[in-house]
C-alpha positions in Angstrom: 0.0 0.0 0.0 1.1 3.5 -0.9 2.2 5.7 2.2 2.3 9.5 2.5 5.5 11.4 2.0 6.9 13.3 4.9 6.5 16.9 4.5 9.1 19.7 6.0 7.8 23.0 7.5 10.2 25.6 8.8 10.4 25.9 12.2 12.8 26.9 15.2 13.4 24.9 18.4 14.1 27.9 21.0 14.3 27.8 24.9 12.7 30.1 26.4 12.9 31.0 30.2 13.0 27.4 31.7 10.7 26.1 28.9 11.6 25.2 25.1 9.2 24.8 22.2 8.8 24.7 18.7 8.2 28.1 16.9 6.5 28.8 13.7 5.6 31.5 11.3 2.1 31.6 10.8 2.8 32.3 7.1 5.3 29.1 6.8 2.6 26.3 8.0 0.5 24.5 5.6 -2.5 26.3 4.4 -5.1 23.9 6.6 -2.9 24.8 9.6 -2.9 28.4 9.1 -6.6 28.9 10.8 -7.5 27.5 14.1 -9.0 23.9 14.1 -8.6 20.2 13.8 -5.9 20.3 11.3 -3.8 22.7 13.2 -4.0 20.6 16.5 -3.2 17.7 14.5 0.1 18.7 13.0 1.1 20.2 16.1 0.4 17.1 18.2 2.4 15.2 15.5 5.4 17.9 15.5 5.4 17.6 19.2 4.9 13.4 19.4 1.5 13.2 21.0 -0.6 11.5 21.9 2.4 9.1 23.5 1.0 6.4 25.9 4.6 5.9 27.0 4.7 9.3 28.0 8.2 9.9 26.3 7.3 11.7 22.9 10.3 9.8 21.2 8.4 10.1 18.2 8.7 14.0 18.0 10.2 17.2 19.5 8.6 17.0 22.8 10.5 16.4 25.9 7.9 14.4 27.9 7.4 17.2 30.2 4.9 20.0 30.5 7.9 22.4 30.1 8.9 20.9 27.0 5.7 20.0 25.4 4.9 23.5 23.6 4.6 25.3 20.3 4.3 29.0 19.3 2.8 30.5 16.1 4.0 33.9 15.5 2.8 36.4 13.1 3.2 40.1 11.8 0.6 41.9 14.2 -2.9 43.3 13.0 -3.3 45.5 15.9 -1.9 48.7 16.1 1.2 49.5 18.3 2.0 46.0 18.5 4.9 44.2 16.5 3.8 40.6 16.5 0.9 38.4 17.2 1.7 35.7 19.3 -0.2 32.2 20.0 0.8 29.6 22.1 -0.2 26.0 22.1 0.2 23.8 25.0 0.8 20.1 23.7 -0.6 17.3 25.9 2.0 14.5 26.1 -0.4 11.5 26.6 -3.8 12.6 25.2 -4.8 14.1 21.6 -5.6 17.5 22.2 -3.7 21.3 22.4 -5.0 23.6 25.1 -5.0 27.2 24.1 -6.4 28.4 27.1 -3.4 30.4 28.1 0.0 31.9 27.9 3.3 30.8 28.3 5.5 33.4 30.4 8.7 31.7 30.0 8.6 30.9 25.9 7.1 34.8 26.1 11.1 35.5 26.3 11.8 34.1 23.1 9.0 35.5 21.2 10.8 39.0 20.7 14.1 37.2 19.3 12.2 35.1 17.1 10.0 37.8 16.0 13.4 39.9 15.0 15.1 37.1 13.4 12.1 36.0 11.3 11.9 39.6 10.0 8.5 40.0 11.8 9.5 43.3 13.7 10.1 46.7 11.4 13.8 46.8 10.8 13.6 50.7 11.9 12.5 49.5 15.2 15.8 47.7 15.9 18.8 49.4 16.8 22.3 48.1 15.5 23.5 48.0 19.1 21.1 48.5 22.5 18.0 47.2 23.3 14.9 46.5 20.9 11.6 47.0 22.6 9.0 44.2 20.9 5.3 45.1 21.3 3.6 41.3 21.5 -0.1 40.8 21.4 -0.7 37.7 23.3 -3.3 36.0 21.4 -4.4 33.3 24.0 -5.7 35.7 26.3 -5.7 39.2 24.7 -2.8 40.9 26.6 0.3 43.0 25.9 3.7 41.8 26.6 6.5 44.2 26.2 10.1 42.4 25.5 13.1 44.2 25.7 15.6 42.4 23.5 19.4 43.0 23.5 20.8 43.6 20.1 24.6 43.4 19.1 25.8 44.7 15.7 22.3 44.4 14.5 21.6 40.9 15.6 20.0 39.4 18.6 22.3 38.9 21.3 21.7 35.4 22.9 24.6 34.9 24.7 25.7 36.7 28.2 26.3 36.3 32.0 22.5 36.3 33.0 22.0 33.4 35.4 18.2 31.9 35.7 17.6 29.2 38.3 16.4 25.9 36.3 18.5 26.8 33.6 22.1 25.6 33.2 24.1 28.2 31.1 23.9 31.7 31.6 22.8 33.6 28.6 21.6 37.1 27.8 18.8 38.9 30.3 15.5 39.7 28.4 13.3 41.9 30.4 9.4 41.2 30.2 6.7 43.4 31.1 3.1 41.7 31.3 0.8 44.9 30.8 -2.6 44.8 32.6 -2.1 41.1 33.3 -5.4 40.7 35.1 -7.6 38.6 32.9 -10.5 40.2 31.1 -12.4 37.8 29.5 -12.9 34.9 32.0 -13.8 34.3 35.5 -15.6 37.3 37.3 -16.2 39.7 34.3 -12.7 41.4 34.4 -12.1 41.1 38.1 -8.7 40.1 39.2 -10.2 38.0 42.1 -13.5 36.1 40.3 -15.1 35.3 43.6 -14.7 38.9 45.1 -12.6 37.7 47.7 -9.0 37.8 48.3 -9.6 34.4 50.3 -11.9 31.8 49.8 -12.9 28.7 51.4 -12.9 25.9 48.9 -14.6 23.1 49.5 -13.1 19.8 47.6 -15.4 17.1 48.4 -13.5 13.8 49.9 -10.8 15.9 50.3 -11.2 19.0 52.8 -12.2 22.6 53.0 -9.2 25.0 52.4 -8.4 28.6 52.5 -7.3 29.8 49.0 -6.6 32.8 47.1 -8.4 32.3 43.4 -6.5 34.9 40.9 -6.7 35.7 37.5 -3.3 37.8 36.9 -0.8 36.3 34.5 -2.7 32.8 34.3 -5.7 31.8 36.4 -4.0 30.4 39.7 -5.4 28.8 42.8 -2.9 29.5 45.9 -3.3 27.3 48.9 -1.1 27.2 52.3 1.3 24.1 52.1 0.7 23.0 55.5 -3.2 22.9 54.8 -2.0 20.0 52.1 0.5 18.4 54.7 3.6 20.1 52.8 6.4 22.5 53.9 6.6 24.6 50.4 10.5 22.8 50.6 9.4 19.9 48.3 11.0 19.1 45.2 9.7 17.3 42.2 10.2 13.8 43.4 8.3 14.4 46.3 5.1 15.1 44.6 5.4 13.3 41.1 6.3 9.9 42.8 2.8 9.9 44.4 -0.1 9.3 42.2 -2.6 9.8 45.3 -0.6 13.8 45.5 -1.2 14.1 42.0 -4.9 12.8 42.0 -5.5 15.2 44.9 -3.9 18.1 43.3 -6.3 17.6 40.1 -9.2 17.2 42.0 -8.7 20.7 43.9 -7.6 22.3 40.4 -11.0 21.0 39.1 -13.1 22.4 42.0 -11.1 25.4 41.8 -11.6 26.1 38.2 -15.3 25.7 38.7 -15.4 28.1 41.6 -13.6 30.8 39.4 -16.0 30.3 36.7 -13.7 28.9 33.9 -15.6 25.9 33.9 -19.3 25.0 34.0 -18.7 21.4 35.3 -16.2 19.4 36.8 -15.7 17.3 33.9 -14.6 20.1 31.4 -11.4 20.2 33.6 -9.8 17.3 32.0 -9.6 19.0 28.6 -8.4 22.5 30.1 -5.2 21.1 31.5 -3.0 24.2 31.1 -5.4 26.4 33.2 -6.0 27.1 35.8 -2.5 26.4 37.9 -2.5 25.2 41.4 0.3 26.2 43.8 1.0 26.1 47.5 2.8 28.6 49.7 4.8 28.7 52.8 6.9 31.0 54.5 10.8 31.0 54.1 12.6 28.2 55.1 16.1 26.8 54.2 16.1 23.8 51.7 18.7 22.7 49.0 17.4 23.1 45.3 17.3 20.5 42.7 20.6 21.4 41.6 22.1 21.0 45.0 22.5 24.9 45.6 21.7 26.0 49.2 18.6 28.2 49.5 18.5 30.2 52.7 15.3 31.3 54.6 16.9 34.7 54.2 17.1 34.5 50.6 13.4 34.7 49.9 10.5 36.4 50.9 8.2 33.0 50.4 8.2 29.5 49.2 6.2 28.5 46.0 5.4 25.2 44.4 3.2 24.8 41.3 1.9 22.4 39.3 1.6 22.2 35.5 -0.3 20.0 33.3 -0.8 17.5 36.2 3.1 17.4 37.7 5.1 19.7 39.9 6.8 22.1 37.9 11.0 21.8 38.2 11.2 25.4 38.5 8.3 28.2 38.0 5.9 29.0 35.1 6.6 32.5 33.8 2.8 33.3 33.8 2.6 31.9 37.7 5.5 34.1 38.4 2.9 37.1 37.3 0.2 35.9 39.6 2.6 35.3 42.3 4.1 38.9 42.1 0.4 40.3 41.6 -1.1 38.4 44.8 2.2 39.2 46.9 1.4 43.2 46.1 -2.2 42.8 47.4 -2.4 42.6 51.2 -4.5 39.8 52.6 -4.1 37.3 50.0 -2.5 34.1 50.9 0.6 34.8 48.8 1.3 38.1 50.5 0.7 36.7 54.0 3.3 33.9 53.4 5.6 36.8 52.3 5.0 38.5 55.9 2.0 40.3 55.0 3.7 43.8 54.4 3.2 45.8 51.1 5.5 45.4 48.8 6.0 46.2 44.9 8.5 43.1 44.1 8.9 39.7 46.0 11.5 36.9 45.6 10.3 33.5 46.2 11.8 30.2 46.4 10.8 27.0 43.8 12.2 23.5 43.4 15.1 25.0 41.5 16.3 28.1 43.3 14.9 31.9 43.1 13.0 34.1 41.3 12.3 37.6 41.6 9.0 39.5 40.2 7.8 43.0 40.8 4.0 44.4 40.2 2.5 47.3 41.8 -1.1 46.9 42.8 -4.0 49.8 43.3 -7.5 49.7 44.0 -9.8 51.5 41.3 -13.4 52.0 42.3 -13.0 48.6 44.8 -11.6 46.3 42.2 -7.8 45.8 42.4 -5.5 46.8 39.5 -2.4 45.7 38.5 -0.7 48.0 35.5 2.4 45.7 34.8 4.3 43.0 36.2 8.0 42.8 35.5 10.8 39.9 35.5 13.7 38.9 33.9 14.2 35.8 31.9 16.5 34.6 28.9 16.2 32.9 25.6 18.3 31.0 22.8 17.8 29.3 19.6 18.6 25.8 20.1 18.2 24.7 16.3 16.5 25.9 13.3 15.5 24.5 10.0 12.5 22.5 9.4 10.4 19.6 11.3 9.2 16.9 9.3 5.9 15.1 9.6 3.8 12.5 7.6 1.9 14.5 5.0 -1.6 12.9 6.1 -0.8 13.5 10.2 -3.2 16.5 9.5 
């Protein structure tokens, strides 16, 4: 019998922050995949190597973790005062779906670099030496991100001495500004706190009732005190990801939190919405040893945070969740703020499994609603490989 030949699609494999993924220019995708729908999803699933019942993604570009099972589609922006439109797809590892419900804050660090190199940014806006300011429209959530990309001799500078915990080697620093990061389209009609409360009693049948801060900023996130779940906040991946009961408990908490936030209408919808919301637990500062062997002292951080992504404890911290952490820390009375000492602040440094991260945010109240104009953090990005990806021609 005849078999379809492989086709090749221009693509770039990039690290952004503590994630990596396959980047495409929209115009380079096959015509059927240039619009949202089943063909696009099928193409990305095949590129990444999903669904894979072995959880390895051997036959694709994915790395079998939520941090490495990602795809990005970029195009020149159709919006005024923006350079590039950025669409992020979180590809499930073992199930046949792509989750388009949120952004990837880590890969956001690579968007400006790719856009400049791919000719998606007006050359007049890129200095020969200095910093290019790339205005990104994040299409998944309808938000603006400003990327400050270093330029040397007319090209993106990728090497440098900026160190990011969770990334082995240093690189050039890319500063990101997440403008007005609170969600508008979901969960509370624009309210940062969809229930109207800084802290809620979240009832999870069969598990318990927990104090929780439910926030839409950067990405919808459920924050719970670590001690209420039986944890210390110093846990590394193995302590959670090797415990099926713990993972099932977190997923149940996440589903009930999603329902409470108005992100889903029925509990069973949570299974098809794995990327959002995130669930995280917080604790006051304590000494611990990061996954790299680096000693983190209580005095090095303002609080400890551990977060789950796509059903597993993240090895570091999702960039969008870091925005949620910074935002919640800036608002007195949230569980994040209380874990960080309960004081007013416009920046916070938190401990995660790989080390520490600093994020800044300033919060104000406007007509009784909390507003954050922007959150700021630094990441880095680097091209790992560029050329073409190949997939069977009948895969989408």
